[in-house]
DRENBAPA-673919 format. One record per residue (C-alpha): residue in one letter; y, x, z negated. Coordinates in steps of 0.1 Angstrom, whole numbers, padded with zeros to 4 digits, always signed. Example, Ala and Ser with C-alpha at 12.3 -4.5 7.8 and 13.67 -1.06 7.14 Angstrom:
2
A-0045+0123-0078
S-0011+0137-0071
// end
This chain:
75
X+0922+0353-1626
X+0928+0334-1598
X+0955+0300-1608
X+0930+0276-1593
X+0906+0295-1617
X+0924+0291-1647
X+0928+0255-1636
X+0889+0251-1637
X+0886+0270-1665
X+0907+0252-1682
X+0893+0219-1670
X+0857+0226-1684
X+0876+0240-1720
X+0887+0200-1729
X+0853+0185-1719
X+0867+0163-1697
X+0851+0160-1656
X+0880+0165-1631
X+0888+0124-1627
X+0889+0125-1662
X+0912+0155-1669
X+0936+0134-1637
X+0934+0112-1660
X+0948+0131-1686
X+0974+0148-1678
X+0982+0118-1651
X+0976+0140-1616
X+0964+0124-1582
X+0933+0136-1579
X+0928+0151-1544
X+0955+0172-1558
X+0940+0186-1589
X+0912+0181-1563
X+0924+0210-1539
X+0939+0227-1569
X+0908+0239-1576
X+0890+0242-1543
X+0921+0264-1540
X+0938+0242-1508
X+0969+0246-1528
X+0981+0266-1558
X+0989+0251-1592
X+1021+0268-1602
X+1017+0291-1632
X+1044+0263-1653
X+1020+0238-1647
X+0989+0253-1659
X+1010+0273-1687
X+1020+0232-1698
X+0985+0219-1694
X+0974+0250-1715
X+1000+0247-1739
X+0993+0202-1747
X+0959+0208-1745
X+0963+0234-1786
X+0985+0211-1800
X+0969+0182-1796
X+0935+0203-1802
X+0953+0215-1837
X+0963+0181-1841
X+0933+0164-1846
X+0922+0191-1867
X+0953+0177-1887
X+0939+0147-1889
X+0906+0157-1895
X+0919+0179-1927
X+0942+0152-1936
X+0913+0126-1938
X+0890+0148-1951
X+0918+0155-1986
X+0919+0119-1987
X+0885+0107-1991
X+0885+0132-2015
X+0912+0122-2039
X+0891+0086-2040
// end
């Protein structure tokens, strides 16, 4: 899979549109657009870092939800 396709798949997995994704990662909109269109190549290490951050935040959100559920059950 090409880097541009990996980036698009990663963005779509978050449910964010291109603008939200750019704001989240503090990437200029035109840079991200060029990456997705294949005009410029997104560095592989950056794709891995973005995927890692998204996965870690999903786990953190899941833990917060579990902790919130445990607190309600304790009352």
